[in-house]
C-alpha positions in Angstrom: 91.1 117.4 62.9 88.2 119.5 64.3 85.8 118.3 66.9 83.1 118.2 64.2 85.2 116.1 61.9 85.9 113.8 64.9 82.2 113.3 65.4 81.6 112.6 61.7 84.4 110.0 61.7 82.9 108.3 64.7 79.5 108.1 63.0 81.1 106.6 59.9 83.0 104.0 61.8 79.8 103.1 63.8 78.0 102.6 60.5 80.8 100.3 59.3 80.5 98.3 62.6 76.9 97.6 61.8 77.9 95.7 58.7 80.7 93.6 59.9 81.6 91.2 62.6 81.4 93.0 65.9 84.8 92.4 67.6 84.9 95.5 69.8 82.4 97.5 71.9 82.2 100.8 70.1 80.4 103.5 72.1 80.5 107.3 72.2 80.9 106.9 76.0 84.3 105.3 75.4 85.6 108.1 73.1 89.2 109.3 73.7 89.6 112.3 71.3 93.1 112.8 69.9 92.7 115.6 67.3 96.1 116.8 66.3 98.0 113.8 64.9 96.7 113.7 61.3 99.9 115.4 60.0 101.9 114.9 56.8 104.8 113.6 58.8 105.3 112.1 62.3 106.5 114.6 64.8 109.0 113.8 67.5 111.2 115.4 70.2 114.4 116.1 68.4 116.5 116.2 71.6 115.3 112.9 73.0 115.2 110.8 69.8 118.5 112.0 68.5 120.6 112.0 71.7 119.5 108.6 72.7 120.2 107.3 69.2 123.6 108.9 69.4 124.4 107.4 72.8 123.1 103.9 71.9 125.6 103.9 69.0 128.4 105.1 71.3 127.7 102.4 73.8 127.8 99.8 71.0 131.2 101.1 70.0 132.5 101.1 73.5 131.2 97.6 74.1 131.5 97.6 77.9 130.8 94.7 80.2 128.5 97.0 82.2 127.2 100.5 81.6 126.2 102.8 84.4 123.6 105.5 83.6 122.7 108.4 85.8 119.1 109.5 85.3 119.0 109.6 81.5 116.0 108.6 79.5 114.5 105.3 80.6 114.1 104.4 76.9 117.9 104.6 76.5 118.6 102.5 79.6 116.0 99.9 78.9 117.0 99.4 75.3 120.8 99.2 75.9 120.2 96.6 78.6 119.1 94.2 75.9 122.8 93.6 75.1 124.8 95.3 77.9 124.1 95.0 81.7 123.0 98.5 82.8 122.9 99.9 86.3 120.4 102.8 86.2 120.8 105.3 89.0 118.3 108.0 89.9 117.1 110.2 92.7 113.6 108.7 91.9 114.2 105.1 90.9 111.4 103.9 88.6 109.3 100.8 89.1 110.8 99.0 86.1 111.9 95.4 85.8 113.8 94.1 82.8 116.6 91.4 82.3 120.0 93.1 82.3 118.7 96.3 84.1 119.5 97.0 87.7 118.1 100.0 89.6 119.7 102.0 92.4 119.0 105.2 94.3 121.7 107.8 93.8 122.1 111.5 94.3 124.3 113.0 91.6 125.9 115.5 93.9 127.0 112.8 96.3 127.5 109.5 94.4 128.1 106.4 96.4 130.8 105.0 94.0 134.5 104.7 94.7 136.9 106.9 92.9 137.7 105.8 89.4 135.5 102.8 89.6 133.4 103.0 86.4 134.5 102.0 82.9 131.4 103.3 81.0 128.9 105.9 82.2 126.3 108.3 80.9 124.3 111.3 82.2 122.2 112.8 79.5 119.7 115.6 79.6 120.1 115.6 83.4 122.8 118.0 84.5 120.7 121.0 83.5 118.1 120.1 86.1 120.4 119.5 89.2 119.7 122.1 91.9 116.6 123.7 90.4 114.2 121.8 92.6 112.1 120.4 89.8 112.5 116.8 90.9 112.5 117.4 94.6 116.2 118.0 95.0 117.4 121.0 97.1 118.0 124.3 95.4 121.6 124.7 94.5 122.8 127.2 91.9 126.0 125.2 91.4 124.4 121.8 91.7 125.3 121.0 88.1 129.0 121.7 88.8 128.9 119.4 91.8 127.3 116.7 89.7 129.9 117.0 87.0 132.6 116.9 89.6 131.2 113.6 91.0 130.9 112.2 87.5 134.5 113.1 86.7 135.6 111.4 90.0 134.0 108.0 89.5 135.1 107.3 85.9 138.3 105.1 85.5 141.3 106.3 83.6 140.6 105.2 80.0 136.9 105.0 80.8 134.1 106.7 78.8 131.5 109.2 79.8 128.6 110.3 77.7 126.9 113.6 78.4 124.1 115.5 76.8 122.7 119.0 77.8 120.7 121.7 76.2 122.9 124.3 74.5 122.4 127.7 73.0 124.2 130.9 72.0 123.3 132.4 75.4 123.6 130.5 78.7 120.5 130.9 80.7 118.5 129.3 83.5 114.8 128.9 82.6 113.6 128.3 86.1 112.6 125.7 87.1 112.7 123.7 83.9 116.4 123.6 83.0 119.7 125.4 82.3 120.9 126.0 78.8 124.7 125.8 78.3 127.2 127.1 75.8 128.3 124.3 73.5 131.9 124.6 74.8 130.9 124.5 78.5 131.0 120.7 78.9 134.4 120.1 77.2 135.9 123.1 79.1 134.8 121.7 82.4 136.1 118.2 81.9 139.0 119.3 79.7 141.7 119.0 82.3 141.2 115.3 82.8 139.2 114.2 79.7 139.7 114.0 76.0 136.8 114.6 73.6 136.2 111.6 71.4 133.2 113.1 69.8 131.0 116.2 70.2 127.8 116.5 68.3 125.2 119.2 67.9 121.5 118.4 67.5 119.9 121.5 66.0 116.5 122.6 67.4 115.0 122.4 63.9 115.8 121.6 60.3 116.6 118.6 58.3 119.9 117.8 59.9 120.0 115.4 62.9 123.4 114.9 64.3 126.1 117.4 63.3 129.5 116.1 64.3 132.1 118.8 65.2 129.8 121.7 64.4 131.1 125.0 63.2 131.0 128.2 65.4 128.4 129.5 62.9 126.1 126.5 63.4 126.5 126.8 67.2 125.9 130.5 67.2 122.5 130.0 65.5 121.1 127.9 68.4 118.7 128.9 71.1 117.6 125.5 72.5 119.7 122.8 70.8 121.3 119.8 72.3 125.0 119.1 72.8 126.2 115.5 73.0 129.7 114.7 74.3 131.7 111.5 74.3 134.5 112.0 76.8 137.3 109.6 77.7 139.3 110.0 80.9 143.1 110.4 80.4 145.3 107.6 81.8 
C-alpha cells in the first residue's frame, strides 16, 4: 500500500462513517499507518514460530510435572504454563504474571541449581547470544560453552533438555546479534552425556517447516536456519 492509497482508504472509510452509527472517533489525527501488510499470505518469523511449535509438542510428549525454561521465547513459556508448571529463568526477568508461571533471575553461565536437579528443561534461541553483550551480559567469546556446560550439569539422568540455535553451513559470529553454529555442534558438545531423541532443521525459507533428521545436503544449503535438539541425559 502506498501513502496515497492509504489516504484514499481513509477518506472512503470516513465517508462510510457518515452514513452509519458512529461507534468510534475517526480522525486523521489518530492515524497509525501500517502500509506493508496487504500481502497474499501472512508472513511470520520461521525460526520463532516453528521452534516454539516443535518445543511445545516435545513438552507435551515429555509430560513433566514442572518444566524449567532458560530465557526462551516468552510466548513458549506462557503457553506451556497453561498445562505444565513452568519456571522461567532469565538475566532480565519480565514483568509477567500468569497462573502456572514462576519467574526467577538466573545467569546461564552460573546457574543456581543443584547438580542433576531438573527433569525437564529448555534453552532455545538463547545460547547464540551468551557473551556477546547484547543483553547486558559481559563479553565472553566462550560464554555459550559455559552456558551449555551449566545446562548439562543441572539436568537429571533420564531428564530432557530442549535446545534451539541458529545453524548454517559456516559457523560465524555476527556481532553483536548472534552466533551461527554448524548443525552438528550441539549434539557433538552434549554427546558424551546425552542421547539425541530428535534433531530437526527449520530451513530459512521454502515450503518445509520441520525437517526431522535432515540430510547433509539439506544442512549444507543453509546460511541462517534453525536447529532444534531434544536431548536426554544418560542414566
